[in-house]
N, C-alpha and C positions, 0 to 999 in steps of 0.2 A: 537670306537663303528666297531663290527665285524659285515662283511656282512655273511655269512653263520650261518646256522641254526645249534642250537645244536642236536647230536642225542641220541636217547635213546636206548643203548644195551641192551638185554638180558644178564644173565651168562650161562641159559638154554636155548638152541631152543624151542618153544612155540610147542608142537604135536597138532598135527590136529584134533586128537582125543582123553577126555583124559575119564575115567571113573572112583567113587572109591564111593564102597558104603561101610558102619557097621551099623549093627542094624535095617536095615530097612530104612535107610536118604540112601539117593544116591544123587552124583554130577556128572555132566556130561557137560561137557565141548567140543566145538566142533566150528569148522573156517565154516564158510560157503564161496564161492563166489557168487556176481551178478557183472555180467556185465554192463553195461551200454552206450548208445548210440547215445548218445548227450552231450553237456559242461552241462547245466541244464535241469536234470528228477529227475521225484519222477515215486517211484515204492511200491506196496504194495508188503506187504513181510507178509501179514495176515497169510494167509492159509499153506504156507509153515512155519513159527514159528510152530501155532498152531497141522499141521501134525509130528511134529518134538516131541515134547511135548506130543502130543497122544502117539507115538510110543514109549519113556523112559518109561510110565503105570508109571509117578510120581502122586499121587494118588492128595496130600496137598504141596504147595510148590512156587517157586516162578521160573519165567524166567527170567534173563538178556540178552539182546541186548546192542554191544559195537562195535562200528564201527572203525574200525585200521588205521582210516586217519582223517587228521585235517581238506580235504572239501569237508568228507562225516556223514554224520548225519542219524538218526535213531530220529523219534518224534511219536506222537499220533495225529491222527486226520481224518475228514472224507473222504471217498475216495470217490470222485465225481467231476466229468470234469470242471465246471465252480468254484469250489472253489481252482483245482490244478491252474487254469490258477489267479486264484487272489493269490495265494502263493508266485509263481512267480512273479508277480508285484508289491506285496509287497516286497520282496526278494530285487528285481532291485530300488524300491521307495528309500528303507531305505538304501542300498548300493550300488551304482551307480560302476558300471563295470569300467568305464573310468574316475572315478576321479582322483585325484593325490596321488594316495597311492606311501608310500616309497617302501613297495614294490618289488613291481614295478619298482621301478627306481635302476639303473644298480648302481649310485654313492651309495647307500645306502643298494643294496641286491642283492647277485650272483643269483635268483630264475629269467629261460627263461623262466616262462608257465604264467608271468603277472596276477596272481591268486590272486588278496589283495583281490577282494572281494569275490575269494569262500572262505576264511579265515573267513572273518568277521561274510559275511551269516550264516556260521557253530555255532556260538562263540552264536547268537539266534538262534538256531534247537538245539543243544547240541548234544554230541555222544555215548548217552546212555542211556537205558530203561530197568527196572526192573519191570514186571507186575508180580502179582500174579498167580498162579495155583489153582482150585478148582474143586473137582469133579474130576480129570484127563483132566481137561479142562483150556485155557486162559480166564481169567477174563478179559472182554473187555468193556464197556458200546453199547449198541445197534449202535450210527455209529462211533464207534472208530473201527480205525485201524492201524496198526505197520507199519507207513513210510518209506523209507530210501529217503533223498532226494541228488544225485548226483551234486556237484556243482562245479566243473569242470572237467567232461568229455569228453570227452566215454574213461570208462577206465574199466577193471577188479578190483572191489571193496572187499578186505575181510573184514568181519565182524565175533565176535567172540560172537556164544551162548554159556552160563552158564544156566543149568537147575536143578534146586537141590530140593532135599522135600521128604517126604513117597511115598514109592511103595506102591501102590495096592497088 
């Protein structure tokens, strides 16, 4: 059994911004960076994503948000102080940081971050979201917000946003 992780390599480097349009249909991809300040942190990206979508003038379509990290996730939930505390408490109770994880053991892994809990918590929350765009706006329920969970910070995190649909 190898101690090191398998690296994914693209044949072509990912462009920071890409746009393609044809016959009133547009696809725009953009990499955004989010700086985190603590090891486990929740951030609300809703206003940033909504602003981007409005600026692209997509009338009907989809926006996809994808975390390019194994220990950083995106998901939908309510943005409320008590709930944010509960989410962190839930993640700790389901995946304890100080448990005996093989990923943290130098006999089994070359990872020196001791972050097995971060990887396992990320599996619970997910790495991508696809949301509808209707009338030029991201479709969200009354209490829904687009959230990012930093699970192994602080770090600069990169997210890929792709917006596609019929232009206005």
